[in-house]
N, CA, C and O atoms as a MOPAC input file, in Angstrom:
PM7 MOZYME 1SCF
protein

 N    204.72100 1    67.73100 1   -83.77400 1
 C    203.51300 1    67.63200 1   -84.53800 1
 C    203.39000 1    66.26000 1   -85.16400 1
 O    202.31200 1    65.66700 1   -85.20100 1
 N    204.54500 1    65.75500 1   -85.66700 1
 C    204.49200 1    64.40900 1   -86.23100 1
 C    204.08100 1    63.39200 1   -85.19800 1
 O    203.34200 1    62.45100 1   -85.48600 1
 N    204.56600 1    63.59200 1   -83.99500 1
 C    204.24000 1    62.65800 1   -82.92400 1
 C    202.74100 1    62.67800 1   -82.64600 1
 O    202.13700 1    61.63100 1   -82.41400 1
 N    202.15700 1    63.83100 1   -82.66900 1
 C    200.72800 1    63.96600 1   -82.43700 1
 C    199.93000 1    63.30100 1   -83.53500 1
 O    198.90600 1    62.67600 1   -83.25900 1
 N    200.36900 1    63.41800 1   -84.75700 1
 C    199.68500 1    62.76700 1   -85.85900 1
 C    199.82700 1    61.24900 1   -85.77100 1
 O    198.88900 1    60.52900 1   -86.11300 1
 N    200.94700 1    60.75900 1   -85.33400 1
 C    201.14100 1    59.31100 1   -85.19700 1
 C    200.25300 1    58.74500 1   -84.09300 1
 O    199.67300 1    57.67100 1   -84.25200 1
 N    200.14800 1    59.44900 1   -82.99800 1
 C    199.32400 1    58.96000 1   -81.87700 1
 C    197.85000 1    58.98800 1   -82.27700 1
 O    197.11300 1    58.04400 1   -81.99300 1
 N    197.43000 1    60.03700 1   -82.91900 1
 C    196.04200 1    60.09300 1   -83.35800 1
 C    195.76600 1    59.03800 1   -84.41200 1
 O    194.66100 1    58.49600 1   -84.44500 1
 N    196.70500 1    58.73000 1   -85.26000 1
 C    196.53700 1    57.67200 1   -86.24700 1
 C    196.42900 1    56.31300 1   -85.59600 1
 O    195.64100 1    55.47500 1   -86.03500 1
 N    197.21500 1    56.08000 1   -84.55100 1
 C    197.13100 1    54.81100 1   -83.82600 1
 C    195.78900 1    54.67600 1   -83.10500 1
 O    195.21300 1    53.59000 1   -83.05300 1
 N    195.31100 1    55.74900 1   -82.56700 1
 C    194.01800 1    55.72100 1   -81.86800 1
 C    192.89800 1    55.43100 1   -82.85800 1
 O    191.99100 1    54.65600 1   -82.55400 1
 N    192.94900 1    56.03400 1   -84.01800 1
 C    191.92200 1    55.81400 1   -85.03500 1
 C    191.96300 1    54.37400 1   -85.51800 1
 O    190.91100 1    53.77600 1   -85.74000 1
 N    193.10800 1    53.82100 1   -85.68100 1
 C    193.23300 1    52.43100 1   -86.13900 1
 C    192.82700 1    51.46300 1   -85.04000 1
 O    192.22200 1    50.43600 1   -85.35000 1
 N    193.12400 1    51.73200 1   -83.77400 1
 C    192.86000 1    50.81300 1   -82.67800 1
 C    191.40200 1    50.85400 1   -82.24300 1
 O    190.89500 1    49.86300 1   -81.71800 1
 N    190.73500 1    51.94200 1   -82.44300 1
 C    189.36600 1    52.08200 1   -81.95700 1
 C    188.39600 1    51.10600 1   -82.60400 1
 O    187.61800 1    50.50600 1   -81.86400 1
 N    188.36900 1    50.89300 1   -83.89600 1
 C    187.41400 1    49.95900 1   -84.46800 1
 C    187.65100 1    48.52800 1   -83.99400 1
 O    186.69000 1    47.78200 1   -83.81000 1
 N    188.87000 1    48.13800 1   -83.79800 1
 C    189.11800 1    46.76600 1   -83.34000 1
 C    188.73700 1    46.60400 1   -81.89000 1
 O    188.28300 1    45.52800 1   -81.49900 1
 N    188.90400 1    47.62800 1   -81.07500 1
 C    188.53500 1    47.53300 1   -79.66400 1
 C    187.01900 1    47.54700 1   -79.51900 1
 O    186.48900 1    46.96300 1   -78.57500 1
 N    186.32100 1    48.19500 1   -80.42400 1
 C    184.87200 1    48.28300 1   -80.34400 1
 C    184.19200 1    47.03100 1   -80.85200 1
 O    183.00900 1    46.82500 1   -80.58300 1
 N    184.89300 1    46.20300 1   -81.56700 1
 C    184.28900 1    44.98700 1   -82.09800 1
 C    184.06400 1    43.98800 1   -80.97500 1
 O    184.89700 1    43.84900 1   -80.07900 1
 N    182.93200 1    43.29300 1   -81.02900 1
 C    182.57800 1    42.27300 1   -80.04200 1
 C    182.61000 1    40.94000 1   -80.76100 1
 O    182.06800 1    40.79700 1   -81.85700 1
 N    183.25000 1    39.96500 1   -80.13500 1
 C    183.28900 1    38.67100 1   -80.81000 1
 C    181.95500 1    37.95900 1   -80.65900 1
 O    181.09400 1    38.41000 1   -79.90300 1
 N    181.77500 1    36.86600 1   -81.36100 1
 C    180.50200 1    36.14600 1   -81.43500 1
 C    180.11500 1    35.58000 1   -80.07900 1
 O    178.93400 1    35.56900 1   -79.73200 1
 N    181.08200 1    35.11000 1   -79.31000 1
 C    180.78000 1    34.51500 1   -78.01100 1
 C    180.24100 1    35.55300 1   -77.03200 1
 O    179.32000 1    35.27600 1   -76.26300 1
 N    180.81700 1    36.73400 1   -77.06900 1
 C    180.32400 1    37.80100 1   -76.19700 1
 C    178.91900 1    38.23500 1   -76.61300 1
 O    178.08300 1    38.54100 1   -75.76200 1
 N    178.66700 1    38.26100 1   -77.89400 1
 C    177.35200 1    38.62900 1   -78.40100 1
 C    176.29700 1    37.60000 1   -77.97600 1
 O    175.19600 1    37.96400 1   -77.56400 1
 N    176.64600 1    36.30700 1   -78.08100 1
 C    175.72100 1    35.24700 1   -77.63800 1
 C    175.47300 1    35.33800 1   -76.13900 1
 O    174.35200 1    35.12500 1   -75.67500 1
 N    176.51700 1    35.65400 1   -75.38600 1
 C    176.36300 1    35.77400 1   -73.92900 1
 C    175.45500 1    36.95400 1   -73.58100 1
 O    174.62500 1    36.84800 1   -72.67800 1
 N    175.60400 1    38.05900 1   -74.27800 1
 C    174.74100 1    39.22500 1   -74.04500 1
 C    173.28200 1    38.92000 1   -74.38500 1
 O    172.36900 1    39.33000 1   -73.66800 1
 N    173.07600 1    38.20100 1   -75.47700 1
 C    171.69600 1    37.81700 1   -75.84600 1
 C    171.09200 1    36.89100 1   -74.80300 1
 O    169.92000 1    37.03100 1   -74.45300 1
 N    171.87900 1    35.94700 1   -74.30400 1
 C    171.39000 1    35.02200 1   -73.27300 1
 C    171.04100 1    35.77700 1   -71.99800 1
 O    170.03600 1    35.47200 1   -71.35600 1
 N    171.85100 1    36.75200 1   -71.62500 1
 C    171.55800 1    37.56400 1   -70.44100 1
 C    170.28100 1    38.37400 1   -70.63600 1
 O    169.47600 1    38.51400 1   -69.71600 1
 N    170.10700 1    38.89900 1   -71.83400 1
 C    168.89900 1    39.67900 1   -72.12900 1
 C    167.66000 1    38.78900 1   -72.06100 1
 O    166.64200 1    39.19800 1   -71.50300 1
 N    167.72600 1    37.59100 1   -72.61400 1
 C    166.58800 1    36.66700 1   -72.56400 1
 C    166.28500 1    36.24700 1   -71.12900 1
 O    165.11900 1    36.13300 1   -70.74900 1
 N    167.32600 1    36.01600 1   -70.33000 1
 C    167.11100 1    35.65600 1   -68.92700 1
 C    166.44700 1    36.80400 1   -68.17700 1
 O    165.56500 1    36.57700 1   -67.34900 1
 N    166.86100 1    38.02300 1   -68.45900 1
 C    166.24200 1    39.18700 1   -67.81900 1
 C    164.77900 1    39.32100 1   -68.22700 1
 O    163.93200 1    39.65200 1   -67.39700 1
 N    164.47500 1    39.06600 1   -69.49500 1
 C    163.08100 1    39.11100 1   -69.95500 1
 C    162.24800 1    38.04500 1   -69.26100 1
 O    161.11500 1    38.31300 1   -68.86300 1
 N    162.79000 1    36.84100 1   -69.10800 1
 C    162.04900 1    35.76500 1   -68.41500 1
 C    161.79100 1    36.13000 1   -66.95700 1
 O    160.70500 1    35.88100 1   -66.43400 1
 N    162.79500 1    36.72500 1   -66.29700 1
 C    162.60100 1    37.14300 1   -64.90300 1
 C    161.52000 1    38.21100 1   -64.81500 1
 O    160.70300 1    38.18800 1   -63.89400 1
 N    161.50500 1    39.14300 1   -65.75600 1
 C    160.48700 1    40.19600 1   -65.75100 1
 C    159.09500 1    39.60700 1   -65.95600 1
 O    158.13300 1    40.03800 1   -65.32000 1
 N    158.99000 1    38.62000 1   -66.84600 1
 C    157.69600 1    37.96200 1   -67.07900 1
 C    157.26100 1    37.20000 1   -65.83500 1
 O    156.08600 1    37.23900 1   -65.46900 1
 N    158.19900 1    36.50000 1   -65.17100 1
 C    157.86500 1    35.77200 1   -63.94600 1
 C    157.38900 1    36.72600 1   -62.85500 1
 O    156.41200 1    36.44100 1   -62.16100 1
 N    158.06300 1    37.83600 1   -62.70500 1
 C    157.66000 1    38.81700 1   -61.69900 1
 C    156.28200 1    39.39200 1   -62.01600 1
 O    155.46900 1    39.59500 1   -61.11400 1
 N    156.02300 1    39.65100 1   -63.27800 1
 C    154.71300 1    40.17300 1   -63.67700 1
 C    153.60700 1    39.15400 1   -63.38500 1
 O    152.53100 1    39.51300 1   -62.90400 1
 N    153.88500 1    37.88000 1   -63.68100 1
 C    152.89800 1    36.83200 1   -63.40100 1
 C    152.64700 1    36.69500 1   -61.90200 1
 O    151.50300 1    36.53000 1   -61.47900 1
 N    153.69800 1    36.76100 1   -61.10200 1
 C    153.53000 1    36.67400 1   -59.65800 1
 C    152.72700 1    37.85200 1   -59.13000 1
 O    151.87300 1    37.68600 1   -58.25800 1
 N    152.99600 1    39.03600 1   -59.65300 1
 C    152.25400 1    40.22000 1   -59.23300 1
 C    150.77600 1    40.10100 1   -59.58600 1
 O    149.91600 1    40.44400 1   -58.77500 1
 N    150.47500 1    39.61800 1   -60.78600 1
 C    149.07800 1    39.43600 1   -61.18400 1
 C    148.39300 1    38.38900 1   -60.31900 1
 O    147.22500 1    38.55000 1   -59.96400 1
 N    149.10400 1    37.31700 1   -59.97500 1
 C    148.51600 1    36.28400 1   -59.10600 1
 C    148.22200 1    36.85100 1   -57.72300 1
 O    147.17400 1    36.56000 1   -57.14500 1
 N    149.12900 1    37.64900 1   -57.19100 1
 C    148.89000 1    38.25400 1   -55.88000 1
 C    147.72500 1    39.23500 1   -55.91600 1
 O    146.93000 1    39.29300 1   -54.97700 1
 N    147.62100 1    40.00000 1   -56.98500 1
 C    146.48500 1    40.92700 1   -57.11000 1
 C    145.16900 1    40.17300 1   -57.21100 1
 O    144.16700 1    40.59000 1   -56.62900 1
 N    145.16200 1    39.06700 1   -57.94400 1
 C    143.94300 1    38.26000 1   -58.06600 1
 C    143.57400 1    37.66500 1   -56.71200 1
 O    142.39700 1    37.61800 1   -56.35500 1
 N    144.56600 1    37.21300 1   -55.96000 1
 C    144.27900 1    36.65500 1   -54.63600 1
 C    143.73000 1    37.73000 1   -53.70900 1
 O    142.80600 1    37.47900 1   -52.93500 1
 N    144.30400 1    38.93600 1   -53.78900 1
 C    143.81700 1    40.03800 1   -52.97100 1
 C    142.36700 1    40.37600 1   -53.30300 1
 O    141.55200 1    40.57100 1   -52.40200 1
 N    142.04100 1    40.44500 1   -54.60200 1
 C    140.65200 1    40.72400 1   -54.99300 1
 C    139.71200 1    39.62800 1   -54.50400 1
 O    138.60300 1    39.91600 1   -54.05400 1
 N    140.15100 1    38.36600 1   -54.59100 1
 C    139.30600 1    37.26300 1   -54.12900 1
 C    139.09700 1    37.33200 1   -52.61900 1
 O    137.98900 1    37.10200 1   -52.13500 1
 N    140.15500 1    37.64600 1   -51.87200 1
 C    140.01800 1    37.76800 1   -50.41800 1
 C    139.09600 1    38.92000 1   -50.04000 1
 O    138.29800 1    38.80400 1   -49.11000 1
 N    139.20800 1    40.03000 1   -50.76300 1
 C    138.33000 1    41.16500 1   -50.48200 1
 C    136.87400 1    40.82100 1   -50.79700 1
 O    135.97300 1    41.19500 1   -50.04700 1
 N    136.64200 1    40.11500 1   -51.89500 1
 C    135.26900 1    39.72600 1   -52.24600 1
 C    134.70900 1    38.76000 1   -51.21400 1
 O    133.53800 1    38.86000 1   -50.84800 1
 N    135.53000 1    37.82400 1   -50.73800 1
 C    135.06500 1    36.87800 1   -49.72200 1
 C    134.74600 1    37.59900 1   -48.42100 1
 O    133.76100 1    37.27600 1   -47.75600 1
 N    135.57100 1    38.57200 1   -48.05400 1
 C    135.30500 1    39.33400 1   -46.83300 1
 C    134.02600 1    40.15300 1   -46.96700 1
 O    133.26000 1    40.28100 1   -46.01100 1
 N    133.79900 1    40.70300 1   -48.14900 1
 C    132.57600 1    41.48000 1   -48.37600 1
 C    131.34300 1    40.59200 1   -48.29300 1
 O    130.33500 1    40.98000 1   -47.70100 1
 N    131.41700 1    39.40200 1   -48.88200 1
 C    130.29100 1    38.48000 1   -48.79100 1
 C    130.04700 1    38.03800 1   -47.35600 1
 O    128.90000 1    37.91000 1   -46.92700 1
 N    131.11700 1    37.80400 1   -46.61900 1
 C    130.96200 1    37.39400 1   -45.22400 1
 C    130.31300 1    38.50100 1   -44.40400 1
 O    129.48500 1    38.23400 1   -43.53300 1
 N    130.69400 1    39.75200 1   -44.68900 1
 C    130.09100 1    40.85200 1   -43.93800 1
 C    128.62500 1    41.03300 1   -44.31800 1
 O    127.81300 1    41.41600 1   -43.47600 1
 N    128.27500 1    40.76200 1   -45.58200 1
 C    126.87000 1    40.85600 1   -45.98300 1
 C    126.06500 1    39.71900 1   -45.38100 1
 O    124.89500 1    39.89600 1   -45.04100 1
 N    126.68000 1    38.55700 1   -45.24700 1
 C    125.97800 1    37.40900 1   -44.68200 1
 C    125.70000 1    37.56500 1   -43.20000 1
 O    124.79400 1    36.92700 1   -42.66400 1
 N    126.47600 1    38.41200 1   -42.53300 1
 C    126.27500 1    38.60800 1   -41.10100 1
 C    124.94700 1    39.30600 1   -40.84300 1
 O    124.39400 1    39.19300 1   -39.74900 1
 N    124.43800 1    40.01100 1   -41.81600 1
 C    123.14200 1    40.66800 1   -41.67300 1
 C    123.26500 1    41.99200 1   -40.95100 1
 O    124.34100 1    42.39400 1   -40.50900 1
 N    122.16000 1    42.63700 1   -40.84900 1
 C    122.10800 1    43.93400 1   -40.19700 1
 C    121.89600 1    43.71900 1   -38.70800 1
 O    121.03700 1    42.93900 1   -38.29600 1
 N    122.67600 1    44.40700 1   -37.92200 1
 C    122.49100 1    44.29800 1   -36.47600 1
 C    121.32800 1    45.19300 1   -36.06100 1
 O    121.31100 1    46.39100 1   -36.34700 1
 N    120.37700 1    44.60100 1   -35.39400 1
 C    119.22400 1    45.35900 1   -34.92500 1
 C    119.54500 1    45.99000 1   -33.58800 1
 O    120.27400 1    45.40600 1   -32.78500 1
 N    119.01700 1    47.16300 1   -33.33900 1
 C    119.28300 1    47.80200 1   -32.04900 1
 C    118.55600 1    47.06800 1   -30.92500 1
 O    117.49700 1    46.47600 1   -31.13400 1
 N    119.12600 1    47.11700 1   -29.76500 1
 C    118.49300 1    46.50800 1   -28.59400 1
 C    117.41600 1    47.47100 1   -28.10800 1
 O    117.68200 1    48.64200 1   -27.83400 1
 N    116.21400 1    46.96000 1   -28.01000 1
 C    115.09300 1    47.80300 1   -27.60500 1
 C    115.12000 1    48.01000 1   -26.09900 1
 O    115.44600 1    47.08400 1   -25.35600 1
 N    114.78400 1    49.21200 1   -25.63700 1
 C    114.79800 1    49.46200 1   -24.19000 1
 C    113.58800 1    48.85600 1   -23.48300 1
 O    113.48200 1    48.94200 1   -22.25900 1
 N    112.69700 1    48.25900 1   -24.22200 1
 C    111.50800 1    47.66600 1   -23.63600 1
 C    111.35200 1    46.24500 1   -24.17400 1
 O    112.04800 1    45.84400 1   -25.10700 1
 N    110.45300 1    45.50600 1   -23.58900 1
 C    110.25400 1    44.11300 1   -23.97100 1
 C    109.59300 1    44.02400 1   -25.35100 1
 O    108.85200 1    44.92000 1   -25.75400 1
 N    109.86900 1    42.95200 1   -26.05300 1
 C    109.28600 1    42.71500 1   -27.36500 1
 C    107.81100 1    42.38200 1   -27.19000 1
 O    107.48400 1    41.43900 1   -26.47000 1
 N    106.90100 1    43.13500 1   -27.83400 1
 C    105.46600 1    42.88100 1   -27.62700 1
 C    105.00400 1    41.56000 1   -28.24700 1
 O    103.94000 1    41.05900 1   -27.88500 1
 N    105.76600 1    40.99700 1   -29.15600 1
 C    105.34700 1    39.74000 1   -29.77400 1
 C    105.67700 1    38.54400 1   -28.90300 1
 O    105.13600 1    37.45800 1   -29.11200 1
 N    106.55100 1    38.72600 1   -27.93600 1
 C    106.89400 1    37.62600 1   -27.03600 1
 C    105.99800 1    37.68900 1   -25.81200 1
 O    105.83300 1    38.75100 1   -25.21100 1
 N    105.42600 1    36.57000 1   -25.44600 1
 C    104.54200 1    36.50400 1   -24.27900 1
 C    105.28500 1    35.83800 1   -23.12300 1
 O    104.88000 1    34.77800 1   -22.64700 1
 N    106.35900 1    36.45500 1   -22.68000 1
 C    107.13900 1    35.86900 1   -21.60500 1
 C    106.55800 1    36.20300 1   -20.24000 1
 O    106.70500 1    35.42200 1   -19.30000 1
 N    105.91000 1    37.33800 1   -20.11800 1
 C    105.32300 1    37.70400 1   -18.83000 1
 C    103.82600 1    37.91700 1   -19.01600 1
 O    103.36000 1    38.18800 1   -20.12300 1
 N    103.09300 1    37.79300 1   -17.94400 1
 C    101.64700 1    37.98500 1   -17.98400 1
 C    101.37000 1    39.46300 1   -17.79400 1
 O    101.60400 1    40.02000 1   -16.72100 1
 N    100.87500 1    40.08200 1   -18.83100 1
 C    100.54000 1    41.50400 1   -18.76900 1
 C     99.04900 1    41.63600 1   -18.50300 1
 O     98.26700 1    40.78100 1   -18.91900 1
 N     98.64800 1    42.69700 1   -17.81600 1
 C     97.21300 1    42.87700 1   -17.58600 1
 C     96.48600 1    43.12100 1   -18.91400 1
 O     97.04200 1    43.70600 1   -19.84300 1
 N     95.28700 1    42.67800 1   -18.97900 1
 C     94.48500 1    42.86100 1   -20.19700 1
 C     94.27200 1    44.34600 1   -20.43200 1
 O     94.06400 1    45.09600 1   -19.47900 1
 N     94.32000 1    44.77700 1   -21.66600 1
 C     94.12600 1    46.20300 1   -21.93300 1
 C     92.69800 1    46.62600 1   -21.59700 1
 O     91.75100 1    45.86100 1   -21.77400 1
 N     92.56500 1    47.83200 1   -21.11900 1
 C     91.24000 1    48.36100 1   -20.76300 1
 C     90.78800 1    49.27500 1   -21.88500 1
 O     91.36200 1    50.34000 1   -22.10900 1
 N     89.75300 1    48.84400 1   -22.58300 1
 C     89.20900 1    49.63600 1   -23.67300 1
 C     88.08000 1    50.49500 1   -23.12600 1
 O     87.43500 1    50.12100 1   -22.14700 1
 N     87.83700 1    51.63300 1   -23.74300 1
 C     86.71100 1    52.45200 1   -23.28000 1
 C     85.39400 1    51.70100 1   -23.50500 1
 O     85.23200 1    50.98500 1   -24.49300 1
 N     84.50100 1    51.87200 1   -22.60500 1
 C     83.20700 1    51.18800 1   -22.73500 1
 C     82.07900 1    52.19500 1   -22.50700 1
 O     82.25500 1    53.25000 1   -21.89700 1
 N     80.90800 1    51.81200 1   -23.03100 1
 C     79.72700 1    52.66200 1   -22.92000 1
 C     78.56900 1    51.74000 1   -22.54800 1
 O     78.38500 1    50.70200 1   -23.18400 1
 N     77.79600 1    52.09400 1   -21.54600 1
 C     76.66400 1    51.24400 1   -21.18200 1
 C     75.65100 1    51.15000 1   -22.33100 1
 O     75.50300 1    52.08200 1   -23.12100 1
 N     74.97500 1    50.03400 1   -22.40600 1
 C     74.02600 1    49.79700 1   -23.49500 1
 C     72.92000 1    50.85000 1   -23.53900 1
 O     72.52000 1    51.28100 1   -24.62100 1
 N     72.42900 1    51.26400 1   -22.38800 1
 C     71.33800 1    52.25000 1   -22.35500 1
 C     71.80300 1    53.58400 1   -22.94000 1
 O     71.06700 1    54.22000 1   -23.69500 1
 N     73.00700 1    54.00300 1   -22.59900 1
 C     73.51600 1    55.27100 1   -23.12300 1
 C     73.75400 1    55.16500 1   -24.62600 1
 O     73.54800 1    56.13300 1   -25.35800 1
 N     74.18700 1    53.99200 1   -25.09000 1
 C     74.41200 1    53.78800 1   -26.51600 1
 C     73.08200 1    53.81300 1   -27.27300 1
 O     72.99200 1    54.39800 1   -28.35200 1
 N     72.06000 1    53.18300 1   -26.71200 1
 C     70.75500 1    53.17100 1   -27.36100 1
 C     70.18100 1    54.57900 1   -27.43400 1
 O     69.60000 1    54.95900 1   -28.45100 1
 N     70.33400 1    55.34600 1   -26.38100 1
 C     69.82100 1    56.70700 1   -26.36300 1
 C     70.54400 1    57.57000 1   -27.39400 1
 O     69.91000 1    58.37200 1   -28.08000 1
 N     71.90000 1    57.41300 1   -27.51500 1
 C     72.67100 1    58.15900 1   -28.50300 1
 C     72.24700 1    57.77800 1   -29.91700 1
 O     72.15900 1    58.63600 1   -30.79500 1
 N     71.98900 1    56.51100 1   -30.13200 1
 C     71.56300 1    56.02500 1   -31.44100 1
 C     70.20100 1    56.61700 1   -31.81100 1
 O     69.97000 1    56.98000 1   -32.96500 1
 N     69.30200 1    56.71200 1   -30.82700 1
 C     67.96700 1    57.26800 1   -31.07400 1
 C     68.05500 1    58.74700 1   -31.45800 1
 O     67.33900 1    59.20500 1   -32.34900 1
 N     68.92700 1    59.48300 1   -30.78900 1
 C     69.09200 1    60.90000 1   -31.09900 1
 C     69.65100 1    61.09100 1   -32.51300 1
 O     69.24600 1    62.01300 1   -33.22100 1
 N     70.56900 1    60.23100 1   -32.92000 1
 C     71.14800 1    60.32600 1   -34.27500 1
 C     70.08100 1    60.04700 1   -35.30700 1
 O     70.01900 1    60.74100 1   -36.32200 1
 N     69.23500 1    59.04900 1   -35.08200 1
 C     68.16500 1    58.72600 1   -36.03000 1
 C     67.13100 1    59.84000 1   -36.11400 1
 O     66.63100 1    60.16500 1   -37.19100 1
 N     66.82000 1    60.41800 1   -34.95900 1
 C     65.85600 1    61.52900 1   -34.97200 1
 C     66.41000 1    62.71500 1   -35.75300 1
 O     65.68300 1    63.37000 1   -36.50000 1
 N     67.70400 1    62.98600 1   -35.57400 1
 C     68.31500 1    64.11200 1   -36.27600 1
 C     68.38400 1    63.82700 1   -37.77300 1
 O     68.23500 1    64.74100 1   -38.58400 1
 N     68.60300 1    62.59700 1   -38.13800 1
 C     68.66600 1    62.25200 1   -39.57300 1
 C     67.28900 1    62.28800 1   -40.18000 1
 O     67.14900 1    62.58100 1   -41.36800 1
 N     66.25000 1    61.99400 1   -39.38700 1
 C     64.89600 1    62.00100 1   -39.89200 1
 C     64.37400 1    63.40200 1   -40.12200 1
 O     63.46500 1    63.57400 1   -40.93400 1
 N     64.90300 1    64.42100 1   -39.44700 1
 C     64.43600 1    65.78300 1   -39.60600 1
 C     64.91600 1    66.43800 1   -40.89700 1
 O     64.44400 1    67.51800 1   -41.25100 1
 N     65.81300 1    65.82500 1   -41.57700 1
 C     66.37600 1    66.41000 1   -42.78400 1
 C     65.38900 1    66.33200 1   -43.94500 1
 O     65.45500 1    67.15900 1   -44.85500 1
 N     64.53200 1    65.41900 1   -43.93800 1
 C     63.64500 1    65.23500 1   -45.09500 1
 C     62.71200 1    66.32600 1   -45.23600 1
 O     61.89700 1    66.32600 1   -46.15900 1

């Protein structure tokens, strides 16, 4: 039992001295922590720069696609505004002058009967 008390007493006495960190080790730990913080900041800045470049590239691609314009469908027939070939003149309905005069006279007679 005495032996057990002596060993436990030695452990209790040795533990605080083993747990103590000298000043040089403390400075080294702080320097490592600061270096790790700087690396984290550098990585964050690089990530933000890459994200900004990605957004800029996407915006440029979107503008380029808008600048290309809308593709019009190819018409299965010739464009009527282009006069590349000689087309026959359109044939409009016609009425002889005598028939038109006779129709006009009938309309006037019918309108005159209303009074």
